[in-house]
N, C-alpha and C positions, 0 to 999 in steps of 0.2 A: 395533374398534380399527384404526387406520390402518396399512396395510402400507407402511412407508417405502420398501422396495425397489421395490415396484410403482409407487409414485408417482414415484420418481426415474427409473426406466426409461421411464416414459411421457413424462416431460418432458425427458429428457436430449438436448437438441438444441443445435446450434451457436448461439452467441450471445455478445454482449459481456459482459465482467465488470463493466462500469459503475464502474470506478474514476474515471472522468470522464464528463461528458456535454457534447457528444457524445464518443464514444470517440476515441482518438488517431488512428485511421485517417482521421478527418475533417480532420486538420490540413493546412494548405496551405503549400506552399513559397514562395508569393508573400508570405507574412507575413514582415516584416523587422524590423530593429533599431528603425526609427522607429515602426512599429506597436506594438512592445513598450513603447517609452518612453511612448507615448500611454496604453496600458493601465496602466502604473505610476502615471502622474500622476492618472489617473481613479480609481485604487484608493484614493487618499487621501480621496475624498469619497463613495464608494459601497461597499456591502458591509460586511463585518466590519472593524472598526477594528484588531483584533488582527493581529499579524504572525506568520506561520509561516515559518521558514527551513529550506530543504533544502540540504545540502552533499553533492555527489556526489564520491566518491573512486573512480576507475575501475580502480585497480590490484589485481591478484591475482598471487600467486607461481606459481599453477598454476590452470588453468581446469577447473572441474567440467563433466563432459560434459552434464549436464542444464541448464546455465545458459543463460538467455535474456537476461541482463542485459548492459548495455554495460560491458565490462571490457577491460583491457589487461594483458598479461603484463609483469612488471617487465623493463625494459630496462637501466636504470641509475638511480642516485640523482640524477644531474643532471637527468634528465627529470622525476622527482617534484618536485624543487625548483622547476623551471621551471613545472610545472603549478600548484603552490601559489602562486607569484608571480602567475600569471594569475588564479587563483581570487580572490585578495585584490584584484587590480585590478578584476575584474568586480564584486565586492561594493561597492567604492567607487563605481564607475560607476552602479550601480543605486541605491545609497543616496542619491545626489544628487537623485533624483526622488521620494524617499519622505519624508513628513512625520514624521521620527523624534522630533520634540518632542511631537507629539500622540498618537503611537501606540506601543504596547508590544509586545514580543515575548513570546508565550505558548507558543511551541513551536519547538524546534530539533531537526532530525533529520539525522543523518549516515548516508548509505547508499552502496551501491557495486555492483560491486566489493567490496573488503574494506577498510573504513575503518581497522580496527585493525591492518592489516598494514604501514602506513607508519610512519616514525620519529616518535617523540613530539614532536620539535621542530616538525614540520609541523602537527600537530594544535594545538599550543600557539599557534603563530603565528596560525592562523585564528580560534581561540576568542578570543584577545586582541583581534583586530580587531573581532569581533562585539560584544564587551563595550564597546569604545570607541565604536563607531558607533551602537549601539542601546541603548534602555532595555529591559532584560530583567526581566520581572516576577519577583518573589521565588519564586512557586510555578510558574514556567514548567516545562514538560516538556522536558527536554534528553536526547535519546536517541541511541544509537549502535548500529548493526548490527555484530556481531562474529562472526568465525570463531573457535571455541574452539581451533583449532590454534595461535593466536598469543597466547592469553591466559595471563598468569602474574600473580602477586600484585603485582609492580611495576607492570604495566600497569593493573590494577584500581585501585590507589591513585592512579596518575597521572590516569586518566580521572575519578575522583571529585574530585580536586583541581581539574581543569579545569571542574568544574561539572556534569558528566553525572550524572543521577539515575536514568536508566532504561537498561538494557542489554538488547539483543535478540540472543540467541545462536542462530545458525543451525546447529542440530545436524543437521537433516535426517533422520538415523537413528542410533541408538546402535550398530547392528550394523556392526562394522568391515569385514566382508566386503563389505557393500553399499557402504560408503564407498569401499573400494578399487575396486569395480566401476565406480563413477561418477567416479573420479579425484578424490575429496574427501579432503583432508588430515584426519588423525585429531586428536582433542583433545590439547592439550599436557598438560593436567592431568586426573586422574580427576574425573568430573563432580560427585561428592559434595563433593570439596574445592573445586572451582571455585565452586559456588553458595554454599558456606559463606563463602568469601573475599569474594564480591560482597556478601552480606548484611552481613558484619562491616565492610565498607568504608563502608556507609551508603547504598547504592543503595535507592531507594524502590520500584523496580519491576524485575522480571526476567521477560523474555519468552523462551519457547522456540519455535523454528520447526522444523516437520517437513514433509517431502514424502512423499506416498504415490503409488504408481504407478511407482516406479523399478525398473530391472532387478534381479532377485534378491530383491525383496521378496515375501513371502507374507502372507496375512491373519494367520497365527500370528506371524510375525516382527515385523510392524508392531505387533501388539497388545502384544508383549513390550516394544517400544520405548516405547509409550504408557504401559504400566504402570510402567516405570522413570521416565518423566517425572513421572507423578503422585506417585510416591514422593519425588522430589526437590522437588516442590511449588513450582514457579514461580508467579508471580502471573498470568501469561497463557500460554496455549498456542495455537498456530496449526497447523492441518494443511492445508497447501497441496496442492491437486490438481496433480500434475505436468502441465503444459501441453505436449503434444507437438505442436510446430509445426515440423517438419523443413524446410518450405518457407522458413522465416525464419531458422532456426538450423542451419547445416550440421553442427555438432558432434553434434547430436542424431541426424541422419541417419547420419553416418559411424560413430558409436560405439554409441549406445543401440539403434538398430534392428538392428544387427549382433548385439548381445548378446541381444536379445529383451526385450520388455516384458510385464508382467502383463496378462492379458486384461481387457477392460472389466468383466466380472463380478467378477474378483478385486479390481480397483481399487474397485469399488462396495462390496464387502464390507469392504475396508480402511477406507473412509470411514465406513460405518455402524457397524462394530464399535468403531472408535476413538472415534466420537462417543458411543456408549453408555457406554463405559468412562469417558470424561472427565466426562460429565454425571452418571453414577452416583456419581462420586467427590466431587461437590459443586460443580464448576465450572458457571458460567452460560454458555449458548451465546449468542454475539454474532454475529448474521448467520448466514452459512452455515458458516464454518469457523474462527471465532475463539472462544476460551473464556477466561473470566476468573473469578477468585475472587469470591464474593458481595460482599466489602467493597471490591473494586476500583472505581476511578472509572468504568470502562466499564460495569460491571454496574449501578451506581447511575444512570448516564446512560440506559441502556436502560430501566430501571424508570420513569424520568421522561420518556421519549421525547425525550431530549436528546443522542442519538448523532449523530455526523457521520463522514464518511470522505473521505480524500483519497488521493493516490497512495502515501503512506507508511503507510496503514492506518487503522484506526478511531481516533477521538479523541472527546472530549466537545465539546459546543458552546461550553463555557467556554474550552477550550484551542484551539479552532478559530481559525485566522486565514487571511487570504489568503496563499497560499504563494508565496514568492520563491525560485526554485531557482537554485543556483550550481554551475558545473562542467559538464563535457562531458555531453551528453544530458539534463541536468536539465530538469525541466518546472516552470514557474511556473503556478500556478492562481489567477487573479485574478477579480474579479467580472465583468470584461468579456470574459474568455476565457483562452486558454492560449498559452504561448510555450515552445518547446523549443530548447535549444542544439544546436550541432553535436555529432553523435555521435562522430565521429572525433577522437581525442585531439589529433593534430598539427594538424588543421584548426582545432580549438577554440583551441589555443594561438596559432596564427598570427593568427586573427581578433581575439582579445582584445588581442594585442600591437599590432595595427594599427588596430582599430576600437573597442576597449574593450567591445564587446558581440559576441556570437557566435550570434545567432538563426538557426536553420536552417529552422524552420517554426513555424506557430502557427495560432490560430483566434480570430476575434472573434465573440462570441455576440450574436445578435439578441435583442430583447426576448423573443420567443416561446421561444427556446432557453434563456434564463435561467429562464423559467417551467418548461420541461420539466426542466431540471437540478434545480430545487428539488423537483419532483414525484418524480423518480427517486431523488434522495438520501433523501427521507423514507421511501419504500417500502423501499429497500434497507437503510437503517440502522435504522429504528424500526418497520417493519412496519405502519405506519398512514399513510394519506394522507387528510388533512382538506382538502377543496377550499376551504372557507371560510378556513382559516388561510393557505393558499398565496395565495389571492386578496388577503388583507389585506396580505401582504408586498409585493405588486406594485400595490396599490390598484386591483384589478379584482374583478369578481364571480366567484363560484364557477362560474357558467355560462360565463364567458369563459375560465377556466382549462380547463374541459372542452373548449371549442371549440378552444383552442390545441393540446391534446394529442390531438385527434381522438378524444375519448372515446366509447365505445359499449359498452353493457352486454354485447352479444353477444361482445365480445372476451374477456370474463371468465367466460363461461358454464361452461366446463369446470372452471375453478378453483373456482367456486361449487359446482358439482355434486359435485366431489371433496372438499368441505369444507375447502378450502385458503384460501378467501377469503370474507369476508362484506361485503356492500354494504348500508350503512345510514346514514341521516341525513347524506347528502353526505360519506360516509367510505368508504374501503376499509380493511378490517382483515384483515391476514394472520394466519392461524392458526399455531400452533406448527409443525404439519406443513407449512404453506404456506411457511415460511421455508426449507425444504429446496429449494424451487424459486422462490425470490424473484426470481432473475434472469429467469426466464421471465415472471413477473408484470410486472417492469420492462419487458421487451420489449414487452408489450402496451400499455404506456403511452408508448412511444417512437414518435412519428409519422414519424421519419426512418429507422427500422430497415430495413436491406436485407441479409438473411442470404444472399441469392443471389450478390450481387456481391462481398461481403467474406468473407474467410476467418477464421472464428473457431473456437477450440477449443470443445468441448461444455461446457455449463453446469455439469456436475459433473465 
Protein backbone atom coordinates (compact mmCIF):
# COMPACT_ATOMS: atom_id res chain seq x y z
CA UNK A 1 0.00 0.00 0.00
CA UNK A 2 1.30 3.45 -0.98
CA UNK A 3 2.26 5.68 1.93
CA UNK A 4 0.80 9.00 0.80
CA UNK A 5 2.63 10.99 3.41
CA UNK A 6 6.05 9.60 2.43
CA UNK A 7 5.36 10.25 -1.26
CA UNK A 8 4.32 13.86 -0.66
CA UNK A 9 7.26 14.57 1.65
CA UNK A 10 9.64 13.19 -0.94
CA UNK A 11 8.28 15.38 -3.74
CA UNK A 12 7.26 18.51 -1.80
CA UNK A 13 9.52 20.92 -3.64
CA UNK A 14 9.08 24.50 -4.88
CA UNK A 15 7.42 24.66 -8.27
CA UNK A 16 4.76 26.32 -10.44
CA UNK A 17 1.07 25.56 -9.90
CA UNK A 18 0.62 25.47 -13.70
CA UNK A 19 -2.65 27.37 -13.84
CA UNK A 20 -1.06 28.61 -17.06
CA UNK A 21 1.85 27.65 -19.27
CA UNK A 22 4.27 29.22 -19.12
CA UNK A 23 3.60 30.51 -15.58
CA UNK A 24 2.74 34.19 -15.04
CA UNK A 25 6.30 35.06 -13.99
CA UNK A 26 7.22 34.70 -17.68
CA UNK A 27 4.93 37.58 -18.70
CA UNK A 28 6.79 40.55 -20.23
CA UNK A 29 6.18 44.26 -19.65
CA UNK A 30 7.05 44.98 -23.32
CA UNK A 31 3.76 43.32 -24.30
CA UNK A 32 1.26 46.13 -25.00
CA UNK A 33 -2.27 47.00 -26.14
CA UNK A 34 -1.42 46.44 -29.81
CA UNK A 35 0.01 42.99 -29.11
CA UNK A 36 -3.21 42.12 -27.29
CA UNK A 37 -5.39 43.31 -30.17
CA UNK A 38 -3.40 41.08 -32.51
CA UNK A 39 -3.97 38.11 -30.19
CA UNK A 40 -7.72 38.84 -29.99
CA UNK A 41 -8.09 38.98 -33.76
CA UNK A 42 -6.08 35.79 -34.21
CA UNK A 43 -8.25 34.07 -31.59
CA UNK A 44 -11.20 34.18 -33.99
CA UNK A 45 -9.46 31.74 -36.32
CA UNK A 46 -7.36 29.47 -34.07
CA UNK A 47 -8.00 27.54 -30.89
CA UNK A 48 -11.39 26.95 -29.29
CA UNK A 49 -14.30 28.79 -30.87
CA UNK A 50 -16.03 29.02 -27.50
CA UNK A 51 -15.71 32.24 -25.53
CA UNK A 52 -15.04 32.32 -21.81
CA UNK A 53 -15.43 35.66 -20.02
CA UNK A 54 -13.78 36.65 -16.76
CA UNK A 55 -14.96 39.74 -14.85
CA UNK A 56 -12.69 41.00 -12.07
CA UNK A 57 -14.22 42.97 -9.21
CA UNK A 58 -11.31 44.18 -7.04
CA UNK A 59 -13.29 45.59 -4.11
CA UNK A 60 -13.41 44.28 -0.52
CA UNK A 61 -14.75 45.95 2.62
CA UNK A 62 -11.85 44.50 4.59
CA UNK A 63 -8.75 42.58 3.58
CA UNK A 64 -8.14 39.04 4.80
CA UNK A 65 -4.57 38.67 6.06
CA UNK A 66 -3.96 35.54 3.96
CA UNK A 67 -5.09 37.17 0.70
CA UNK A 68 -2.74 37.24 -2.26
CA UNK A 69 -5.39 38.53 -4.67
CA UNK A 70 -5.53 41.92 -6.30
CA UNK A 71 -7.99 43.78 -4.07
CA UNK A 72 -8.83 47.35 -3.08
CA UNK A 73 -10.55 48.40 0.12
CA UNK A 74 -13.74 50.37 -0.48
CA UNK A 75 -13.08 54.07 -0.65
CA UNK A 76 -16.42 55.34 -1.87
CA UNK A 77 -19.34 54.42 -4.10
CA UNK A 78 -18.22 56.93 -6.73
CA UNK A 79 -15.04 54.94 -7.30
CA UNK A 80 -17.01 51.70 -7.75
CA UNK A 81 -19.30 53.39 -10.32
CA UNK A 82 -16.29 54.77 -12.16
CA UNK A 83 -14.66 51.34 -12.22
CA UNK A 84 -17.81 49.72 -13.64
CA UNK A 85 -17.98 52.43 -16.32
CA UNK A 86 -14.42 51.50 -17.33
CA UNK A 87 -15.20 47.79 -17.18
CA UNK A 88 -18.03 48.26 -19.66
CA UNK A 89 -15.90 50.49 -21.87
CA UNK A 90 -13.18 47.82 -21.95
CA UNK A 91 -15.72 45.10 -22.82
CA UNK A 92 -16.88 47.18 -25.81
CA UNK A 93 -13.28 47.85 -26.90
CA UNK A 94 -12.33 44.16 -26.87
CA UNK A 95 -15.60 42.98 -28.41
CA UNK A 96 -14.93 45.09 -31.53
CA UNK A 97 -12.19 42.56 -32.38
CA UNK A 98 -14.15 39.37 -31.59
CA UNK A 99 -16.32 37.59 -34.15
CA UNK A 100 -19.39 37.50 -31.91
CA UNK A 101 -21.63 36.28 -34.74
CA UNK A 102 -19.75 33.02 -35.25
CA UNK A 103 -18.77 32.37 -31.63
CA UNK A 104 -20.76 31.62 -28.47
CA UNK A 105 -20.08 32.26 -24.80
CA UNK A 106 -19.99 29.00 -22.84
CA UNK A 107 -18.57 30.31 -19.56
CA UNK A 108 -18.77 33.53 -17.52
CA UNK A 109 -16.90 33.82 -14.25
CA UNK A 110 -16.93 36.72 -11.78
CA UNK A 111 -13.98 36.83 -9.39
CA UNK A 112 -12.21 39.26 -7.12
CA UNK A 113 -11.86 40.77 -4.63
CA UNK A 114 -15.42 40.19 -3.53
CA UNK A 115 -17.85 40.41 -6.48
CA UNK A 116 -20.97 40.09 -4.30
CA UNK A 117 -19.94 43.01 -2.07
CA UNK A 118 -20.80 45.70 -4.63
CA UNK A 119 -24.30 47.08 -5.19
CA UNK A 120 -26.62 44.97 -7.34
CA UNK A 121 -27.09 47.77 -9.87
CA UNK A 122 -23.43 47.44 -10.90
CA UNK A 123 -23.68 43.68 -11.46
CA UNK A 124 -26.88 44.20 -13.45
CA UNK A 125 -25.26 46.81 -15.71
CA UNK A 126 -22.37 44.54 -16.63
CA UNK A 127 -24.53 41.43 -17.13
CA UNK A 128 -26.93 43.35 -19.37
CA UNK A 129 -24.00 44.52 -21.53
CA UNK A 130 -22.69 40.97 -21.88
CA UNK A 131 -26.14 39.70 -22.88
CA UNK A 132 -26.40 42.46 -25.49
CA UNK A 133 -22.94 42.06 -26.99
CA UNK A 134 -22.52 38.27 -26.98
CA UNK A 135 -24.46 35.15 -27.90
CA UNK A 136 -24.60 33.22 -24.63
CA UNK A 137 -25.24 29.50 -24.98
CA UNK A 138 -28.33 28.19 -23.18
CA UNK A 139 -26.33 25.82 -20.97
CA UNK A 140 -23.40 28.20 -20.38
CA UNK A 141 -21.80 28.02 -16.94
CA UNK A 142 -22.29 31.43 -15.30
CA UNK A 143 -20.52 31.56 -11.95
CA UNK A 144 -19.73 34.10 -9.26
CA UNK A 145 -17.34 33.94 -6.31
CA UNK A 146 -19.09 35.07 -3.13
CA UNK A 147 -18.17 35.89 0.44
CA UNK A 148 -20.92 34.51 2.71
CA UNK A 149 -20.61 37.66 4.83
CA UNK A 150 -22.70 39.52 2.23
CA UNK A 151 -25.16 36.85 1.09
CA UNK A 152 -28.83 37.05 2.05
CA UNK A 153 -31.95 35.73 0.35
CA UNK A 154 -32.49 38.92 -1.66
CA UNK A 155 -29.01 38.66 -3.12
CA UNK A 156 -29.43 34.98 -3.97
CA UNK A 157 -32.66 35.69 -5.86
CA UNK A 158 -31.08 38.68 -7.62
CA UNK A 159 -28.04 36.69 -8.80
CA UNK A 160 -30.28 33.92 -10.10
CA UNK A 161 -32.40 36.48 -11.95
CA UNK A 162 -29.24 37.85 -13.58
CA UNK A 163 -28.53 34.40 -15.02
CA UNK A 164 -25.95 33.04 -12.57
CA UNK A 165 -26.33 29.28 -12.20
CA UNK A 166 -23.25 28.43 -10.14
CA UNK A 167 -22.14 30.05 -6.91
CA UNK A 168 -18.71 29.56 -5.37
CA UNK A 169 -18.75 30.35 -1.67
CA UNK A 170 -15.41 31.26 -0.09
CA UNK A 171 -15.92 29.80 3.35
CA UNK A 172 -12.19 29.18 4.08
CA UNK A 173 -13.04 27.74 7.54
CA UNK A 174 -16.23 27.30 9.57
CA UNK A 175 -14.35 28.02 12.80
CA UNK A 176 -15.13 31.65 13.68
CA UNK A 177 -12.03 31.97 15.88
CA UNK A 178 -9.84 31.20 12.89
CA UNK A 179 -11.80 33.61 10.68
CA UNK A 180 -11.28 36.35 13.28
CA UNK A 181 -7.59 35.49 13.44
CA UNK A 182 -7.12 36.06 9.71
CA UNK A 183 -9.44 39.12 9.57
CA UNK A 184 -12.15 37.28 7.60
CA UNK A 185 -15.76 38.44 8.00
CA UNK A 186 -18.22 35.86 9.34
CA UNK A 187 -21.17 34.49 7.38
CA UNK A 188 -24.28 36.65 7.39
CA UNK A 189 -26.57 33.60 7.52
CA UNK A 190 -26.26 30.18 9.17
CA UNK A 191 -24.66 27.93 6.55
CA UNK A 192 -27.48 25.36 6.53
CA UNK A 193 -29.97 28.15 5.73
CA UNK A 194 -27.67 29.64 3.11
CA UNK A 195 -27.27 26.47 1.04
CA UNK A 196 -30.99 25.72 1.32
CA UNK A 197 -31.83 29.16 -0.11
CA UNK A 198 -29.32 28.72 -2.94
CA UNK A 199 -30.82 25.33 -3.87
CA UNK A 200 -34.38 26.65 -3.72
CA UNK A 201 -33.44 29.60 -5.96
CA UNK A 202 -32.51 27.13 -8.71
CA UNK A 203 -28.71 27.27 -8.83
CA UNK A 204 -27.43 24.14 -10.54
CA UNK A 205 -24.08 24.18 -8.76
CA UNK A 206 -22.72 25.15 -5.35
CA UNK A 207 -18.96 25.21 -4.69
CA UNK A 208 -17.35 25.49 -1.24
CA UNK A 209 -13.78 26.78 -0.99
CA UNK A 210 -11.52 26.17 2.02
CA UNK A 211 -7.92 27.02 2.91
CA UNK A 212 -5.67 24.82 5.03
CA UNK A 213 -2.46 26.01 6.68
CA UNK A 214 -3.87 29.16 8.31
CA UNK A 215 -2.90 30.39 11.79
CA UNK A 216 -4.93 28.72 14.52
CA UNK A 217 -5.86 25.70 12.42
CA UNK A 218 -5.13 22.21 13.68
CA UNK A 219 -5.68 18.87 12.02
CA UNK A 220 -8.65 18.28 14.33
CA UNK A 221 -10.23 21.69 13.75
CA UNK A 222 -9.86 21.48 9.96
CA UNK A 223 -11.36 17.97 9.98
CA UNK A 224 -14.38 19.36 11.83
CA UNK A 225 -14.77 22.03 9.16
CA UNK A 226 -14.62 19.41 6.39
CA UNK A 227 -17.13 17.16 8.17
CA UNK A 228 -19.51 20.10 8.41
CA UNK A 229 -19.01 20.81 4.70
CA UNK A 230 -19.75 17.20 3.77
CA UNK A 231 -22.93 17.31 5.83
CA UNK A 232 -24.08 20.43 3.94
CA UNK A 233 -23.40 18.53 0.67
CA UNK A 234 -22.21 21.12 -1.89
CA UNK A 235 -21.66 19.90 -5.45
CA UNK A 236 -17.94 20.69 -5.35
CA UNK A 237 -15.35 21.17 -2.63
CA UNK A 238 -11.91 22.74 -2.93
CA UNK A 239 -9.20 22.64 -0.26
CA UNK A 240 -6.59 25.21 -1.23
CA UNK A 241 -3.13 25.02 0.27
CA UNK A 242 -2.35 28.39 1.83
CA UNK A 243 0.49 29.78 -0.30
CA UNK A 244 2.81 31.64 2.04
CA UNK A 245 4.67 34.14 -0.14
CA UNK A 246 5.57 37.01 2.23
CA UNK A 247 8.07 38.40 -0.31
CA UNK A 248 5.06 39.15 -2.57
CA UNK A 249 2.34 39.96 -0.01
CA UNK A 250 3.31 42.17 2.90
CA UNK A 251 0.09 41.51 4.84
CA UNK A 252 1.17 37.87 5.20
CA UNK A 253 4.52 38.88 6.63
CA UNK A 254 3.15 41.56 8.95
CA UNK A 255 0.18 39.65 10.29
CA UNK A 256 0.32 35.88 9.80
CA UNK A 257 4.00 35.32 10.54
CA UNK A 258 3.55 37.30 13.75
CA UNK A 259 0.67 35.05 14.83
CA UNK A 260 2.39 31.84 13.78
CA UNK A 261 1.58 29.26 11.11
CA UNK A 262 0.97 25.51 11.44
CA UNK A 263 4.11 23.44 10.88
CA UNK A 264 4.64 21.81 7.47
CA UNK A 265 3.86 18.45 9.11
CA UNK A 266 0.55 19.74 10.48
CA UNK A 267 -0.34 21.27 7.13
CA UNK A 268 0.37 18.01 5.34
CA UNK A 269 -1.80 16.11 7.82
CA UNK A 270 -4.63 18.59 7.22
CA UNK A 271 -4.41 17.95 3.49
CA UNK A 272 -4.30 14.15 3.78
CA UNK A 273 -6.94 13.73 6.46
CA UNK A 274 -9.37 16.11 4.75
CA UNK A 275 -8.80 14.31 1.44
CA UNK A 276 -9.62 10.97 3.05
CA UNK A 277 -12.78 12.35 4.66
CA UNK A 278 -14.03 13.88 1.41
CA UNK A 279 -13.27 10.85 -0.79
CA UNK A 280 -14.71 8.39 1.73
CA UNK A 281 -17.94 10.40 1.76
CA UNK A 282 -18.37 9.77 -1.98
CA UNK A 283 -16.80 12.76 -3.71
CA UNK A 284 -14.50 12.19 -6.70
CA UNK A 285 -11.04 13.74 -6.48
CA UNK A 286 -10.35 16.14 -9.35
CA UNK A 287 -6.65 16.89 -9.75
CA UNK A 288 -4.86 17.54 -6.49
CA UNK A 289 -7.28 19.52 -4.35
CA UNK A 290 -10.70 19.68 -6.04
CA UNK A 291 -13.58 17.29 -5.36
CA UNK A 292 -16.93 16.82 -7.07
CA UNK A 293 -19.97 14.62 -6.64
CA UNK A 294 -20.06 11.61 -9.01
CA UNK A 295 -22.90 13.11 -11.08
CA UNK A 296 -21.15 16.48 -11.47
CA UNK A 297 -19.92 17.54 -14.90
CA UNK A 298 -16.30 17.62 -13.66
CA UNK A 299 -16.47 13.99 -12.49
CA UNK A 300 -17.96 12.90 -15.81
CA UNK A 301 -15.30 14.86 -17.71
CA UNK A 302 -12.51 13.25 -15.67
CA UNK A 303 -13.92 9.79 -16.45
CA UNK A 304 -13.87 10.62 -20.17
CA UNK A 305 -10.52 12.47 -20.01
CA UNK A 306 -12.23 15.71 -21.02
CA UNK A 307 -11.11 17.96 -18.18
CA UNK A 308 -9.52 21.36 -18.70
CA UNK A 309 -8.28 24.13 -16.42
CA UNK A 310 -7.78 27.88 -16.62
CA UNK A 311 -7.06 30.62 -14.08
CA UNK A 312 -10.63 30.32 -12.81
CA UNK A 313 -10.32 26.61 -11.99
CA UNK A 314 -11.33 23.28 -13.52
CA UNK A 315 -13.91 23.10 -16.28
CA UNK A 316 -14.97 20.61 -18.93
CA UNK A 317 -13.66 20.79 -22.49
CA UNK A 318 -17.27 21.44 -23.54
CA UNK A 319 -17.45 24.67 -21.50
CA UNK A 320 -13.81 25.59 -22.13
CA UNK A 321 -13.28 28.69 -24.17
CA UNK A 322 -10.53 31.14 -24.89
CA UNK A 323 -10.65 33.45 -21.87
CA UNK A 324 -11.18 37.19 -22.31
CA UNK A 325 -10.50 38.91 -18.99
CA UNK A 326 -11.94 42.30 -18.05
CA UNK A 327 -11.06 44.58 -15.15
CA UNK A 328 -7.91 45.45 -13.23
CA UNK A 329 -5.32 42.64 -13.04
CA UNK A 330 -7.53 40.30 -15.10
CA UNK A 331 -5.75 37.85 -17.41
CA UNK A 332 -6.88 36.85 -20.89
CA UNK A 333 -5.86 33.33 -21.92
CA UNK A 334 -5.99 33.05 -25.69
CA UNK A 335 -4.58 30.48 -28.09
CA UNK A 336 -1.69 32.77 -28.93
CA UNK A 337 -0.75 33.77 -25.40
CA UNK A 338 -1.69 35.83 -22.37
CA UNK A 339 -2.45 39.44 -21.58
CA UNK A 340 -2.77 40.94 -18.11
CA UNK A 341 -4.30 44.31 -17.26
CA UNK A 342 -2.92 46.96 -14.93
CA UNK A 343 -3.06 45.68 -11.36
CA UNK A 344 -3.43 49.12 -9.75
CA UNK A 345 -7.06 50.22 -9.76
CA UNK A 346 -6.45 53.91 -10.42
CA UNK A 347 -3.96 53.21 -13.20
CA UNK A 348 -6.42 50.79 -14.81
CA UNK A 349 -9.16 53.44 -14.75
CA UNK A 350 -6.85 56.13 -16.20
CA UNK A 351 -5.71 53.93 -19.05
CA UNK A 352 -9.18 52.69 -19.97
CA UNK A 353 -10.46 56.27 -20.01
CA UNK A 354 -7.56 57.41 -22.21
CA UNK A 355 -6.62 54.35 -24.27
CA UNK A 356 -9.66 52.00 -24.06
CA UNK A 357 -7.35 49.12 -23.12
CA UNK A 358 -5.03 48.77 -20.11
CA UNK A 359 -2.49 46.00 -20.81
CA UNK A 360 0.35 45.95 -18.28
CA UNK A 361 2.17 42.82 -19.44
CA UNK A 362 1.65 39.66 -21.42
CA UNK A 363 3.20 36.86 -23.36
CA UNK A 364 3.06 35.54 -26.92
CA UNK A 365 3.40 31.78 -27.19
CA UNK A 366 5.75 30.27 -29.74
CA UNK A 367 4.63 27.12 -31.57
CA UNK A 368 6.80 25.00 -29.26
CA UNK A 369 5.26 26.64 -26.17
CA UNK A 370 1.77 25.91 -27.48
CA UNK A 371 2.76 22.25 -27.67
CA UNK A 372 4.21 22.36 -24.14
CA UNK A 373 1.03 24.03 -22.89
CA UNK A 374 -1.11 21.23 -24.30
CA UNK A 375 1.19 18.58 -22.81
CA UNK A 376 1.09 20.10 -19.32
CA UNK A 377 -2.67 20.77 -19.45
CA UNK A 378 -3.34 17.12 -20.25
CA UNK A 379 -1.12 15.69 -17.52
CA UNK A 380 -2.39 18.18 -14.91
CA UNK A 381 -6.08 17.76 -15.71
CA UNK A 382 -6.55 14.22 -16.95
CA UNK A 383 -3.47 12.38 -15.67
CA UNK A 384 -2.77 10.97 -19.12
CA UNK A 385 -0.42 12.22 -21.82
CA UNK A 386 -0.87 10.64 -25.24
CA UNK A 387 1.95 11.86 -27.47
CA UNK A 388 0.13 10.77 -30.64
CA UNK A 389 -3.00 12.77 -29.72
CA UNK A 390 -1.00 15.90 -28.93
CA UNK A 391 0.84 15.50 -32.22
CA UNK A 392 -2.45 15.23 -34.11
CA UNK A 393 -3.61 18.58 -32.68
CA UNK A 394 -0.52 20.33 -34.05
CA UNK A 395 -0.06 18.16 -37.18
CA UNK A 396 3.31 16.88 -36.02
CA UNK A 397 4.62 13.45 -35.04
CA UNK A 398 4.74 12.09 -31.51
CA UNK A 399 8.52 12.07 -31.89
CA UNK A 400 8.47 15.80 -32.63
CA UNK A 401 6.33 16.43 -29.53
CA UNK A 402 8.93 14.64 -27.43
CA UNK A 403 11.71 16.61 -29.04
CA UNK A 404 9.95 19.91 -28.28
CA UNK A 405 9.49 19.13 -24.57
CA UNK A 406 13.03 17.65 -24.29
CA UNK A 407 11.54 14.32 -23.27
CA UNK A 408 13.83 11.79 -21.64
CA UNK A 409 12.75 8.61 -19.83
CA UNK A 410 15.38 9.26 -17.16
CA UNK A 411 13.45 12.35 -15.97
CA UNK A 412 10.61 10.06 -14.92
CA UNK A 413 12.56 7.17 -13.43
CA UNK A 414 11.81 8.02 -9.79
CA UNK A 415 8.09 8.44 -10.57
CA UNK A 416 8.02 5.03 -12.29
CA UNK A 417 10.03 3.40 -9.47
CA UNK A 418 7.55 4.79 -6.92
CA UNK A 419 4.56 3.46 -8.94
CA UNK A 420 3.33 6.99 -9.56
CA UNK A 421 3.62 6.83 -13.33
CA UNK A 422 3.43 4.24 -16.08
CA UNK A 423 5.09 4.73 -19.47
CA UNK A 424 3.53 2.62 -22.20
CA UNK A 425 2.56 2.81 -25.90
CA UNK A 426 3.59 6.43 -26.38
CA UNK A 427 1.64 7.40 -23.27
CA UNK A 428 2.33 8.61 -19.76
CA UNK A 429 -0.35 7.43 -17.34
CA UNK A 430 -0.38 8.93 -13.85
CA UNK A 431 -1.55 6.57 -11.10
CA UNK A 432 -4.09 7.60 -8.47
CA UNK A 433 -1.24 8.15 -6.01
CA UNK A 434 0.73 9.96 -8.69
CA UNK A 435 -1.95 12.65 -8.90
CA UNK A 436 -0.80 13.72 -5.43
CA UNK A 437 2.45 14.91 -7.03
CA UNK A 438 1.17 15.69 -10.53
CA UNK A 439 2.75 19.16 -10.39
CA UNK A 440 6.14 17.51 -10.02
CA UNK A 441 5.44 15.29 -13.02
CA UNK A 442 4.45 18.41 -14.98
CA UNK A 443 7.73 20.04 -13.94
CA UNK A 444 9.59 17.15 -15.60
CA UNK A 445 7.70 17.92 -18.82
CA UNK A 446 8.56 21.63 -18.73
CA UNK A 447 11.67 22.42 -20.80
CA UNK A 448 11.73 26.04 -19.54
CA UNK A 449 11.52 25.33 -15.81
CA UNK A 450 14.00 27.18 -13.61
CA UNK A 451 13.27 26.73 -9.90
CA UNK A 452 16.56 28.38 -8.97
CA UNK A 453 15.89 31.81 -10.43
CA UNK A 454 12.16 32.00 -9.66
CA UNK A 455 10.49 31.93 -6.27
CA UNK A 456 7.67 29.40 -6.06
CA UNK A 457 5.74 28.04 -3.10
CA UNK A 458 6.06 24.29 -2.54
CA UNK A 459 3.92 21.99 -4.67
CA UNK A 460 1.80 20.85 -1.69
